[in-house]
VOPAGU-2260 file (C-alpha; in pm, 1 decimal, decimal comma):
REM VOPAGU-2260
SITE   aa  ch    i         X         Y         Z
SITE  MET   A    0    7490,2    -450,0   -2867,4
SITE  ARG   A    1    7395,5    -813,4   -2788,7
SITE  LYS   A    2    7034,5    -849,2   -2664,2
SITE  ARG   A    3    6991,7    -994,7   -2314,4
SITE  LYS   A    4    6794,1   -1319,6   -2319,9
SITE  VAL   A    5    6520,9   -1338,3   -2063,1
SITE  ASN   A    6    6454,5   -1672,8   -1916,3
SITE  PHE   A    7    6098,3   -1722,3   -1781,2
SITE  PRO   A    8    6107,1   -1940,8   -1473,0
SITE  THR   A    9    5933,9   -2250,7   -1603,4
SITE  GLY   A   10    5878,0   -2406,5   -1260,1
SITE  LEU   A   11    5676,1   -2094,8   -1147,4
SITE  PHE   A   12    5461,8   -2115,3   -1458,2
SITE  VAL   A   13    5384,8   -2485,9   -1402,5
SITE  PHE   A   14    5314,1   -2420,8   -1024,2
SITE  GLY   A   15    5067,9   -2143,2   -1123,7
SITE  VAL   A   16    4877,5   -2374,3   -1372,0
SITE  ILE   A   17    4853,0   -2649,2   -1113,4
SITE  ILE   A   18    4714,2   -2398,6    -856,2
SITE  LEU   A   19    4469,8   -2259,7   -1111,9
SITE  LEU   A   20    4343,6   -2629,8   -1206,7
SITE  ALA   A   21    4332,7   -2710,4    -827,1
SITE  LEU   A   22    4091,9   -2399,2    -771,0
SITE  ALA   A   23    3887,9   -2472,9   -1081,4
SITE  PHE   A   24    3843,4   -2843,8    -952,0
SITE  ILE   A   25    3746,7   -2714,4    -606,5
SITE  LEU   A   26    3498,2   -2465,3    -728,3
SITE  GLY   A   27    3349,6   -2712,9    -972,2
SITE  TYR   A   28    3301,7   -2957,4    -685,1
SITE  ILE   A   29    3145,9   -2712,1    -468,4
SITE  TRP   A   30    2918,6   -2611,5    -753,1
SITE  ARG   A   31    2808,5   -2962,3    -808,6
SITE  VAL   A   32    2747,6   -3006,9    -437,3
SITE  LEU   A   33    2544,0   -2692,9    -409,6
SITE  PHE   A   34    2318,7   -2765,7    -712,9
SITE  THR   A   35    2292,5   -3145,9    -710,4
SITE  SER   A   36    2299,7   -3251,1    -345,3
SITE  ASP   A   37    1961,8   -3366,1    -192,3
SITE  TYR   A   38    2092,0   -3165,2     121,4
SITE  PHE   A   39    1993,0   -2835,8     -48,3
SITE  ARG   A   40    1653,9   -2936,2    -182,4
SITE  VAL   A   41    1362,0   -2750,3     -45,2
SITE  LYS   A   42    1175,8   -2937,2     224,3
SITE  GLY   A   43     956,5   -2672,8     364,9
SITE  VAL   A   44     828,5   -2306,6     331,4
SITE  ILE   A   45     783,5   -2070,1     618,4
SITE  ALA   A   46     547,8   -1765,8     591,3
SITE  ASN   A   47     517,7   -1463,8     817,0
SITE  GLN   A   48     145,6   -1516,1     815,6
SITE  ALA   A   49    -119,0   -1774,0     742,8
SITE  SER   A   50    -207,5   -1804,4     359,0
SITE  THR   A   51    -404,3   -2005,5     129,9
SITE  ILE   A   52    -139,8   -1994,8    -146,3
SITE  ASP   A   53       5,1   -2326,2    -245,9
SITE  PHE   A   54     384,6   -2346,6    -213,6
SITE  SER   A   55     419,3   -2713,6    -314,5
SITE  HIS   A   56     580,6   -2621,2    -645,3
SITE  LEU   A   57     885,9   -2499,4    -453,1
SITE  LYS   A   58     942,3   -2820,1    -255,1
SITE  GLY   A   59    1202,1   -3052,3    -394,4
SITE  LYS   A   60    1371,0   -2791,5    -603,3
SITE  ASN   A   61    1733,9   -2697,3    -540,4
SITE  ILE   A   62    1742,1   -2404,5    -307,7
SITE  PHE   A   63    2010,9   -2231,2    -497,5
SITE  SER   A   64    1865,3   -2276,5    -851,2
SITE  LEU   A   65    1538,2   -2102,1    -757,9
SITE  SER   A   66    1497,7   -1741,6    -887,7
SITE  LEU   A   67    1367,8   -1564,1    -588,5
SITE  PRO   A   68    1261,0   -1241,0    -774,9
SITE  ARG   A   69    1064,1   -1448,6   -1027,6
SITE  GLU   A   70     891,9   -1668,6    -765,5
SITE  SER   A   71     817,1   -1359,3    -561,3
SITE  GLU   A   72     643,0   -1201,0    -856,9
SITE  ASN   A   73     447,6   -1514,7    -928,1
SITE  ILE   A   74     329,9   -1536,4    -556,9
SITE  ALA   A   75     234,9   -1167,5    -558,2
SITE  ARG   A   76      -9,1   -1223,8    -840,2
SITE  SER   A   77    -204,8   -1457,6    -615,0
SITE  CYS   A   78    -206,5   -1206,6    -340,2
SITE  PRO   A   79    -409,2    -886,8    -446,0
SITE  ASP   A   80    -387,2    -735,7    -101,5
SITE  CYS   A   81     -10,3    -762,5     -93,9
SITE  SER   A   82     201,8    -455,6    -194,6
SITE  ARG   A   83     500,2    -702,7    -235,3
SITE  VAL   A   84     619,2   -1046,1    -147,5
SITE  ARG   A   85     969,7   -1105,6     -22,6
SITE  LEU   A   86    1150,3   -1447,9     -44,6
SITE  ALA   A   87    1468,3   -1546,1     135,7
SITE  ARG   A   88    1678,5   -1874,1     151,6
SITE  ILE   A   89    1707,3   -2038,0     484,5
SITE  ILE   A   90    2005,1   -2269,2     432,6
SITE  PRO   A   91    2002,2   -2551,9     381,8
SITE  ASP   A   92    1646,0   -2640,5     291,3
SITE  ARG   A   93    1377,6   -2380,7     371,4
SITE  ILE   A   94    1233,3   -2079,7     198,3
SITE  TYR   A   95    1099,9   -1791,9     403,6
SITE  VAL   A   96     808,8   -1585,3     251,5
SITE  GLU   A   97     717,2   -1254,1     383,2
SITE  PHE   A   98     391,3   -1094,8     283,2
SITE  VAL   A   99     378,2    -716,3     300,4
SITE  LYS   A  100      19,6    -628,1     305,7
SITE  ARG   A  101    -137,2    -309,5     161,4
SITE  GLN   A  102    -260,9     -63,1     412,1
SITE  PRO   A  103    -621,4      54,8     336,0
SITE  ILE   A  104    -684,2     425,1     352,6
SITE  ALA   A  105   -1055,4     398,9     292,8
SITE  LEU   A  106   -1324,7     174,7     173,2
SITE  ILE   A  107   -1477,9     242,4    -170,2
SITE  LYS   A  108   -1831,4     150,1    -258,0
SITE  LEU   A  109   -1866,5      -8,1    -611,8
SITE  TYR   A  110   -2085,8    -321,5    -669,0
SITE  ARG   A  111   -1967,6    -408,8    -318,5
SITE  TYR   A  112   -1726,9    -259,7     -81,4
SITE  PHE   A  113   -1348,5    -283,3    -152,6
SITE  ALA   A  114   -1054,7    -150,5      49,3
SITE  VAL   A  115    -826,3      94,4    -133,9
SITE  ASP   A  116    -473,1     200,3     -45,3
SITE  ALA   A  117    -301,6     530,0     -75,5
SITE  ASP   A  118    -177,2     452,0    -418,2
SITE  GLY   A  119    -514,0     360,9    -571,0
SITE  TYR   A  120    -485,0     -23,8    -549,1
SITE  ILE   A  121    -820,8    -185,2    -459,8
SITE  PHE   A  122    -852,9    -512,4    -288,4
SITE  SER   A  123   -1102,9    -732,3    -120,9
SITE  SER   A  124   -1219,0    -650,5     238,7
SITE  SER   A  125   -1454,2    -851,0     463,8
SITE  LEU   A  126   -1507,9    -525,2     678,9
SITE  GLU   A  127   -1819,9    -331,9     660,6
SITE  PRO   A  128   -1797,8      55,3     697,0
SITE  GLN   A  129   -1932,0      53,7    1052,5
SITE  ASP   A  130   -1674,5    -200,8    1157,9
SITE  SER   A  131   -1365,1     -78,7     982,7
SITE  GLY   A  132   -1322,4     272,0    1126,6
SITE  LEU   A  133   -1215,8     381,9     773,7
SITE  PRO   A  134   -1369,6     652,8     566,1
SITE  VAL   A  135   -1604,0     561,4     277,8
SITE  ILE   A  136   -1575,0     677,8     -78,2
SITE  LEU   A  137   -1896,7     710,0    -253,2
SITE  GLY   A  138   -2021,0     803,5    -598,2
SITE  LEU   A  139   -1769,5     600,6    -820,5
SITE  GLU   A  140   -2007,0     316,8    -903,4
SITE  THR   A  141   -2054,9     447,1   -1266,5
SITE  ARG   A  142   -1686,6     559,8   -1302,9
SITE  ILE   A  143   -1509,4     241,7   -1229,4
SITE  PHE   A  144   -1622,1     -58,3   -1416,7
SITE  GLY   A  145   -1554,7    -431,5   -1352,1
SITE  PRO   A  146   -1324,5    -348,9   -1063,2
SITE  LYS   A  147   -1061,5    -635,1   -1003,9
SITE  ALA   A  148    -880,5    -684,0    -672,7
SITE  GLY   A  149    -509,6    -607,3    -697,1
SITE  ASN   A  150    -553,1    -362,6    -977,4
SITE  ARG   A  151    -459,7       8,3    -955,3
SITE  TYR   A  152    -710,9     260,7   -1081,6
SITE  ASN   A  153    -603,5     606,4   -1198,4
SITE  ASN   A  154    -944,7     751,7   -1202,7
SITE  LYS   A  155    -938,3    1134,5   -1147,6
SITE  GLU   A  156   -1207,1    1155,2    -893,0
SITE  LEU   A  157   -1061,6     861,7    -687,6
SITE  SER   A  158    -718,8    1027,5    -712,9
SITE  VAL   A  159    -857,5    1354,7    -558,3
SITE  ALA   A  160   -1046,8    1179,0    -285,7
SITE  LEU   A  161    -729,3     979,8    -188,6
SITE  LEU   A  162    -524,6    1291,0    -190,0
SITE  ILE   A  163    -776,1    1465,0      44,3
SITE  LEU   A  164    -758,2    1164,7     286,5
SITE  LYS   A  165    -377,3    1150,7     272,6
SITE  GLU   A  166    -344,0    1522,6     353,4
SITE  ALA   A  167    -589,9    1496,8     632,0
SITE  GLY   A  168    -406,1    1201,4     770,6
SITE  LYS   A  169    -102,0    1433,4     821,9
SITE  ASN   A  170    -302,7    1685,6    1022,4
SITE  ARG   A  171    -344,8    1616,3    1393,8
SITE  LEU   A  172    -686,7    1784,8    1403,3
SITE  PHE   A  173    -845,7    1510,0    1187,9
SITE  ARG   A  174    -763,9    1251,4    1469,3
SITE  ASP   A  175   -1050,2    1407,8    1656,8
SITE  TYR   A  176   -1260,5    1505,3    1365,5
SITE  LYS   A  177   -1243,7    1206,0    1158,4
SITE  ILE   A  178   -1365,5    1198,6     789,5
SITE  GLN   A  179   -1650,5     950,7     758,9
SITE  LYS   A  180   -1743,2     986,9     400,7
SITE  VAL   A  181   -1621,3    1136,9      82,6
SITE  ILE   A  182   -1918,2    1173,7    -161,2
SITE  ILE   A  183   -1823,4    1238,7    -530,4
SITE  ALA   A  184   -2057,5    1407,7    -754,1
SITE  GLY   A  185   -1794,7    1522,1    -987,4
SITE  ILE   A  186   -1428,0    1622,4   -1001,4
SITE  ASP   A  187   -1509,9    1976,1    -876,3
SITE  ASN   A  188   -1799,6    1868,0    -651,7
SITE  ILE   A  189   -1679,0    1649,5    -373,7
SITE  THR   A  190   -1856,6    1650,5     -26,0
SITE  ILE   A  191   -1664,8    1557,0     288,8
SITE  GLN   A  192   -1873,3    1447,7     586,5
SITE  ILE   A  193   -1722,3    1452,7     936,3
SITE  PRO   A  194   -1955,2    1345,0    1228,3
SITE  ILE   A  195   -1989,8    1564,7    1521,7
SITE  SER   A  196   -2160,3    1476,2    1847,1
SITE  ARG   A  197   -2410,4    1706,9    2006,7
SITE  GLY   A  198   -2266,6    1861,3    2315,6
SITE  GLN   A  199   -1911,9    1744,3    2231,4
SITE  ASN   A  200   -1634,7    1891,4    2041,2
SITE  THR   A  201   -1509,4    1563,2    1897,6
SITE  TYR   A  202   -1645,4    1236,4    1764,5
SITE  ALA   A  203   -1426,3     944,6    1820,8
SITE  ASN   A  204   -1648,0     655,5    1699,7
SITE  TRP   A  205   -1772,3     559,5    1365,0
SITE  LYS   A  206   -2128,4     496,2    1474,3
SITE  ALA   A  207   -2371,3     697,8    1270,1
SITE  PRO   A  208   -2472,0    1024,8    1430,1
SITE  GLY   A  209   -2817,1    1154,8    1454,1
SITE  LYS   A  210   -2992,3    1369,0    1210,5
SITE  ASN   A  211   -2759,6    1661,7    1081,1
SITE  GLY   A  212   -2501,2    1519,3    1321,0
SITE  PHE   A  213   -2220,8    1591,3    1086,5
SITE  LEU   A  214   -2023,8    1872,3     921,2
SITE  GLU   A  215   -2012,2    1900,3     546,7
SITE  ILE   A  216   -1725,9    2046,3     353,6
SITE  LYS   A  217   -1740,1    2100,4     -25,5
SITE  ILE   A  218   -1425,5    2088,8    -210,2
SITE  GLY   A  219   -1295,4    2039,8    -559,7
SITE  GLN   A  220    -971,0    1943,3    -739,5
SITE  GLY   A  221    -662,7    2156,9    -718,3
SITE  ASP   A  222    -449,8    2291,1    -423,2
SITE  THR   A  223    -567,1    2009,1    -215,3
SITE  ARG   A  224    -291,3    2042,3      50,8
SITE  ASP   A  225    -390,8    2410,9     103,4
SITE  LYS   A  226    -754,2    2339,8     104,1
SITE  VAL   A  227    -730,1    2056,7     370,8
SITE  ALA   A  228    -506,6    2305,2     576,0
SITE  ILE   A  229    -776,6    2571,1     541,0
SITE  MET   A  230   -1050,1    2318,2     633,4
SITE  ALA   A  231    -855,7    2217,7     950,7
SITE  GLY   A  232    -819,4    2583,8    1037,4
SITE  LEU   A  233   -1182,1    2668,3     999,3
SITE  ILE   A  234   -1286,5    2361,9    1196,0
SITE  ASN   A  235   -1056,2    2445,5    1475,1
SITE  GLN   A  236   -1167,1    2809,8    1465,2
SITE  GLU   A  237   -1543,3    2715,8    1475,4
SITE  LYS   A  238   -1503,7    2395,6    1702,0
SITE  ASN   A  239   -1755,5    2532,2    1958,4
SITE  ASN   A  240   -1996,7    2622,4    1693,4
SITE  LEU   A  241   -1988,7    2330,8    1451,9
SITE  GLU   A  242   -2354,2    2228,4    1501,8
SITE  SER   A  243   -2465,8    2556,5    1367,3
SITE  ILE   A  244   -2283,7    2534,5    1040,3
SITE  LYS   A  245   -2473,9    2383,8     749,0
SITE  TYR   A  246   -2161,2    2348,6     519,8
SITE  ILE   A  247   -1824,8    2489,6     446,0
SITE  ASP   A  248   -1754,7    2552,7      82,3
SITE  LEU   A  249   -1389,3    2560,7     -37,4
SITE  ARG   A  250   -1429,4    2548,0    -407,4
SITE  PHE   A  251   -1388,7    2919,2    -456,4
SITE  LYS   A  252   -1117,9    3169,4    -400,5
SITE  GLU   A  253   -1237,0    3255,6     -56,3
SITE  PRO   A  254   -1389,1    2992,6     174,0
SITE  VAL   A  255   -1757,3    3019,0     245,2
SITE  ILE   A  256   -1918,3    2911,4     577,1
SITE  LYS   A  257   -2290,6    2862,6     547,9
SITE  PHE   A  258   -2488,5    2866,5     876,7
SITE  LYS   A  259   -2810,2    2684,5     923,9
SITE  ASP   A  260   -2991,1    2992,8    1046,6
SITE  ALA   A  261   -2867,5    3212,7     763,3
SITE  LYS   A  262   -3138,0    3351,4     529,8
């Protein structure tokens, strides 16, 4: 049987090649315009807040040739109190920088006061404890050496203190009974101080109370969520009698309440 000869439409092939060449030319032209035109060179940087960081190295560069992730990482190194830095292109010639600042959960006393966030990153703070309204973590001066702003510290004692504060932050009771100090003597010997006002059931301000004007709770590592819940329950149960309590001890299987007049 004779084979049938297939004739490929030469005109269609030539037309397809012409179309592809035209597309390649157009795309190449667009590419050259985008990456070489002065119209797309960075003329200014806009930030969501004032900053001392110098952005001059970005100006004059082609807006499309910039690696935003790399630039973001470089800028973040100069901003220790930032959890991240986001960059975005504003066509044709602007870069937008968004600083996302870390949220301090407490102040930590080392050779000076630092702010610390919930993840254990420390950063500089101009606030003093009495002005910040934040709890103060004490007792880590000999456990964290050469602290550097922007670094995260995985110190066990600090981790327990932060976990206590995070769990307390989830409990509505601690909006009225705010933790003022977390004093760390050891991983299983942590004292929490909560100010209480004489003649009142709540203490809303940071100002230092009078002598014995605070409630002490002793706590150690392990089962922190349950211990904070027990602490809240006991405070709520004894809220009209807090001034007569010397301390609450949660380091044992059963909580212990020590009263001031107990022998």
